N, C-alpha and C positions, 0 to 999 in steps of 0.2 A: 790195483792189481799188480802183482809183480811181473817182471819181464818174462818169465817162463809162462805165466798165465796169458799174457798178451800174445806171446808167440803161438800158444796152443789155439787161442781164438782166431788168430790170423790163419793158421794152418787149416782149421776146419772150415773157415769161411772160403778160403781159396779152393779147397777140395770141392765144396758144394758149387761154387761159382763156375768152375771149369766143367763140372758135370752138366750143370744146367745150360751153360753156353754151348755144349756139344749136343744139346737136346736129347739127353739120355736120362731115363728114370733110374732110380737106385736099383731097381730090379734088372734092367737091361745091362747096366754096368756090372752088377754082380754076376750075371750070367756070363758075360764076356770074360770075367776074371776067374770064373769057376768057384765063386764063394756065395754065401747066402746074402740075401738082401739086408738082413740084420747086421751083417758085418759092415756094409757100406754105411748104414744108418749110424752105427756106433762110431765109425771114423768121423762122420760129419757132425756128430754131437760132441765129440771129444771124449766119449766114454771109453774108447779103445784107440790107442795110438797106432798110427800106420808106420810100418817099417820101411826102410829104404828100398828094399827090393819090391815090395808091394807098391810103393809110391811110383817106382819106375814103371811097373806094369800098368798102373792106372794111367799114367801119362801116355804110355804107348797106345792104350785103347782110345784115349781121348785125342790122340794126334799131337801131343806136346812132347818136347824134350824135358829132361830134368832142369836144364838151364831156363827154359820157358817158365816152368813151374816156380823156380826160385825167384825169377824176376817178378812174377805175379804175387808171390808170397811177400816179397820185400815191399812192393807197392801197397799191399794190403796193410802191412805193419805201419808204413808211413801214414796211410790214410787214417788208421786207428789213432795214431799219435796226435794227428792234427784235429781229429773229431772224435774223441773218446765217448762212446755211448754204452 
């Protein structure tokens, strides 16, 4: 998988992990953001790319800063590199 593909996988894994860690369903997160549940599903599957502003909003709902998210994303990338599945 190319670097861009690995980064997309890390992004969607990180998005899902932070939502689950916050104990929110896709439906509840979608409601808090004013979007459809299918939008969250598409972000988490990689079918739709999340924009910067939307990512900032997601982080805000989940109680994270963008810096927190980036740190988690980078850790996920490192984990994938060490244990590619």
